[in-house]
C-alpha positions as CSV (number, residue, x, y, z in Angstrom):
1,M,-4.4,-28.5,-2.6
2,T,-3.4,-24.9,-3.0
3,E,-4.4,-23.0,-0.5
4,F,-5.7,-19.6,-2.3
5,V,-5.8,-15.8,0.6
6,L,-6.9,-13.4,-1.0
7,V,-6.6,-10.0,0.1
8,A,-8.5,-6.8,-2.0
9,G,-7.3,-3.5,-1.5
10,A,-8.1,-0.2,0.5
11,W,-11.6,0.2,0.6
12,L,-12.9,-3.5,0.2
13,G,-13.2,-6.3,2.6
14,A,-13.2,-10.4,1.5
15,W,-17.1,-9.5,-0.2
16,A,-14.6,-7.9,-3.2
17,W,-13.6,-11.7,-4.0
18,D,-17.4,-13.2,-3.9
19,E,-17.1,-14.7,-7.9
20,V,-13.3,-15.3,-7.7
21,V,-13.6,-18.1,-4.7
22,P,-16.5,-20.6,-6.3
23,E,-14.2,-20.7,-9.0
24,L,-11.1,-21.9,-7.1
25,R,-12.9,-24.3,-5.0
26,A,-14.7,-25.8,-7.8
27,A,-11.6,-26.1,-9.5
28,G,-10.7,-28.5,-5.9
29,H,-8.7,-25.5,-3.8
30,G,-9.1,-23.8,0.0
31,A,-10.1,-20.1,-0.7
32,H,-10.1,-17.9,2.0
33,A,-11.0,-14.0,1.6
34,V,-9.5,-12.1,4.0
35,T,-10.9,-8.9,5.5
36,L,-8.4,-6.6,6.6
37,S,-9.3,-4.5,10.3
38,G,-10.8,-1.7,10.7
39,L,-12.9,-2.1,7.1
40,A,-16.1,-3.9,5.9
41,E,-17.4,-6.3,8.8
42,R,-14.6,-5.0,10.5
43,Q,-15.0,-1.6,10.9
44,G,-13.8,0.1,14.6
45,V,-11.2,-2.2,13.8
46,E,-8.6,0.3,15.0
47,A,-5.4,-0.9,12.5
48,G,-2.2,0.4,11.7
49,Q,0.4,-1.2,8.9
50,R,1.4,-3.6,11.4
51,T,-2.0,-4.9,11.4
52,H,-2.6,-5.7,8.1
53,V,0.2,-7.8,7.7
54,A,-0.7,-9.6,10.4
55,D,-4.2,-10.0,9.8
56,V,-2.9,-12.3,6.5
57,V,-0.5,-13.8,9.2
58,D,-3.2,-14.8,11.2
59,V,-5.1,-16.5,8.8
60,I,-2.6,-18.8,7.3
61,E,-1.0,-19.8,10.1
62,G,-4.2,-20.2,12.5
63,L,-5.5,-22.6,9.6
64,D,-2.4,-24.3,9.3
65,L,-2.3,-23.5,5.5
66,R,-0.1,-25.0,3.2
67,D,0.7,-24.2,-0.1
68,V,-0.2,-21.3,-0.1
69,V,-1.2,-19.1,-2.8
70,L,-1.2,-15.1,-1.3
71,V,-2.6,-12.9,-3.9
72,G,-2.8,-9.3,-3.3
73,H,-4.9,-6.7,-5.0
74,S,-4.1,-2.5,-5.1
75,Y,-3.4,-1.9,-1.9
76,A,-3.6,-4.8,0.0
77,G,0.2,-5.7,-2.1
78,I,2.2,-3.7,0.7
79,P,0.7,-6.1,3.8
80,V,0.4,-9.2,1.7
81,G,4.4,-8.8,0.0
82,Q,5.4,-7.8,4.2
83,A,3.3,-11.2,4.8
84,A,4.7,-13.2,2.1
85,G,8.4,-13.0,3.9
86,L,6.7,-13.8,7.5
87,I,5.5,-17.6,6.9
88,G,7.7,-19.6,5.1
89,D,8.1,-22.5,3.5
90,R,3.7,-22.7,3.6
91,L,4.6,-20.3,0.7
92,A,4.1,-21.2,-2.6
93,R,3.9,-18.2,-4.7
94,V,3.3,-15.0,-4.5
95,V,0.1,-13.4,-6.7
96,F,0.2,-9.0,-6.6
97,V,-2.8,-7.9,-8.6
98,D,-2.1,-4.5,-10.3
99,S,-0.8,-3.7,-7.2
100,N,1.7,-1.7,-5.1
101,V,4.5,-3.8,-3.3
102,P,6.9,-3.0,-0.4
103,A,9.6,-1.2,0.0
104,D,11.2,-1.7,3.4
105,G,11.1,1.1,5.3
106,E,8.5,2.9,2.9
107,S,5.0,3.6,3.1
108,F,2.1,3.3,0.3
109,V,1.9,6.9,0.5
110,S,5.6,7.6,-0.3
111,A,5.6,5.1,-2.6
112,W,2.4,6.9,-4.3
113,P,4.5,10.7,-4.8
114,D,1.5,12.4,-7.7
115,G,-1.0,10.8,-5.6
116,R,0.2,11.6,-1.9
117,A,-0.9,14.9,-1.3
118,M,-4.5,13.8,-2.6
119,V,-4.8,10.8,0.0
120,E,-2.9,12.6,3.4
121,K,-5.5,15.2,2.2
122,S,-8.8,13.1,2.8
123,I,-7.1,11.2,5.5
124,A,-6.6,14.6,7.1
125,E,-10.4,15.6,6.1
126,N,-11.9,12.4,7.0
127,G,-11.9,11.5,10.1
128,G,-8.0,9.6,10.1
129,F,-9.8,7.8,6.8
130,W,-9.1,7.6,2.7
131,A,-12.6,7.8,1.7
132,P,-13.7,5.9,-0.7
133,L,-13.6,6.4,-4.5
134,G,-17.2,8.2,-6.4
135,A,-18.7,6.3,-9.3
136,A,-17.2,8.4,-12.0
137,E,-13.6,7.1,-10.3
138,F,-14.4,3.7,-12.1
139,E,-15.4,4.7,-15.4
140,G,-13.4,3.9,-17.8
141,Q,-11.7,0.7,-15.6
142,G,-14.3,-2.2,-17.5
143,L,-16.9,-2.0,-14.9
144,D,-20.8,-2.1,-16.0
145,A,-23.3,0.2,-13.8
146,E,-24.2,-2.6,-11.8
147,Q,-20.0,-3.7,-10.9
148,I,-19.2,0.3,-10.5
149,A,-22.9,0.5,-8.1
150,R,-21.8,-2.3,-5.7
151,I,-18.1,-1.5,-5.5
152,V,-19.3,1.7,-4.5
153,A,-22.6,0.5,-2.3
154,D,-20.5,-1.2,0.0
155,A,-16.9,0.6,-0.4
156,T,-15.7,1.3,3.5
157,P,-13.5,4.1,4.3
158,H,-9.8,2.8,4.8
159,P,-7.9,3.3,8.0
160,G,-5.2,6.2,7.2
161,T,-2.6,4.7,9.3
162,T,-2.2,2.1,7.2
163,L,-1.3,4.2,4.0
164,T,1.4,6.4,6.1
165,E,3.6,3.5,8.5
166,P,6.3,2.0,7.1
167,A,6.8,-1.0,6.0
168,E,9.1,-4.2,7.4
169,V,10.1,-5.8,4.3
170,A,11.7,-9.9,6.3
171,R,12.9,-11.0,2.9
172,P,13.9,-9.7,-0.1
173,L,10.6,-10.2,-2.8
174,G,13.1,-10.8,-5.7
175,E,13.6,-14.3,-3.9
176,L,9.8,-15.6,-3.9
177,P,8.2,-17.0,-6.2
178,T,5.8,-14.1,-8.0
179,T,3.1,-13.3,-10.3
180,Y,2.2,-10.0,-11.4
181,I,-1.1,-9.7,-13.4
182,K,-0.8,-5.6,-14.6
183,C,-4.4,-4.5,-15.8
184,L,-3.4,-3.0,-19.0
185,L,-6.7,0.2,-18.8
186,D,-5.2,1.2,-15.6
187,G,-1.4,1.8,-17.3
188,E,0.1,-0.6,-19.7
189,E,3.5,-0.7,-17.2
190,P,4.3,-1.7,-14.2
191,N,6.3,1.0,-12.0
192,A,9.0,0.8,-11.2
193,D,9.6,-0.7,-8.5
194,V,7.5,-3.3,-10.5
195,A,9.6,-3.5,-13.5
196,A,12.9,-3.9,-11.4
197,L,11.5,-7.0,-9.9
198,L,10.0,-8.2,-12.4
199,K,14.3,-8.8,-13.8
200,S,14.4,-11.3,-10.9
201,E,14.3,-14.8,-12.7
202,R,11.1,-16.0,-9.6
203,W,9.5,-13.3,-10.7
204,Q,6.4,-13.0,-13.9
205,L,4.2,-10.7,-15.5
206,V,0.8,-12.1,-17.0
207,R,-1.5,-9.2,-18.9
208,M,-4.9,-8.7,-18.4
209,D,-6.9,-6.5,-20.9
210,T,-9.0,-5.1,-18.2
211,G,-9.0,-2.8,-15.4
212,H,-7.9,-1.3,-11.8
213,W,-10.4,-4.1,-10.6
214,P,-10.4,-7.8,-12.6
215,M,-12.2,-9.4,-9.5
216,F,-15.8,-7.5,-10.1
217,S,-14.8,-7.3,-14.7
218,Q,-12.7,-10.5,-15.0
219,P,-13.3,-13.1,-12.4
220,R,-13.4,-15.8,-14.3
221,E,-10.3,-15.0,-15.9
222,L,-8.4,-13.9,-12.7
223,A,-9.4,-16.9,-11.7
224,R,-8.0,-18.8,-14.4
225,I,-4.8,-17.2,-14.3
226,L,-4.3,-17.9,-10.5
227,L,-5.1,-21.4,-10.9
228,D,-2.4,-21.5,-13.9
229,G,-0.3,-21.3,-10.2
230,G,2.6,-18.9,-12.2
231,R,2.7,-21.5,-15.5
232,Q,1.9,-18.1,-17.6
233,R,4.2,-17.4,-20.3
234,R,7.1,-14.8,-19.2
235,D,5.9,-11.6,-20.6
236,A,8.8,-9.3,-22.6
237,V,9.2,-6.3,-19.9
């Protein structure tokens, strides 16, 4: 039995996987959605980048999970990519869902030069937190009005320190069995860091014809890709 550990991106908690988890469990697998410190029901818990890495590792080790498929969406690719190198032979595969990937010594904001000033300004103006997006910023991402309303209503400010602290990568990402899911409405091609990693024989690319939040817009299709366990065809990159 595969154990899926799912971590959503900025502003979101375990609730973001509510339509994906039942699909994975119905197929006979374990599914564990993680809320990172400082978010959703864990608001008020102080968090830095190291905290978020520990959140993921603690779930896996605390539940003694084996054959783990570790899934990181968007921002969560940063802590998930680090955690993947810390759990040894518990790891079966990493799946990055339209996500950032960690680089040793680099932070989330340093890896996002075009948006760095915007993110840092929001953190400075919101008491050390990155303010959630407004409804208009979810347009054009394959989401209907009800889905957008839910995300906006349930999103919580994201702890700023997790975005500015540098990553510590214990094992090169190119060595890890990995699937990268690119959501085409958020840009047709992976960023340069991901494109370089996709040259590894251990990495493969899967494209989804949807936006940046596929756990809401196409949860069944996303679950199907996860259940395929990386046996997708390798797209040309």
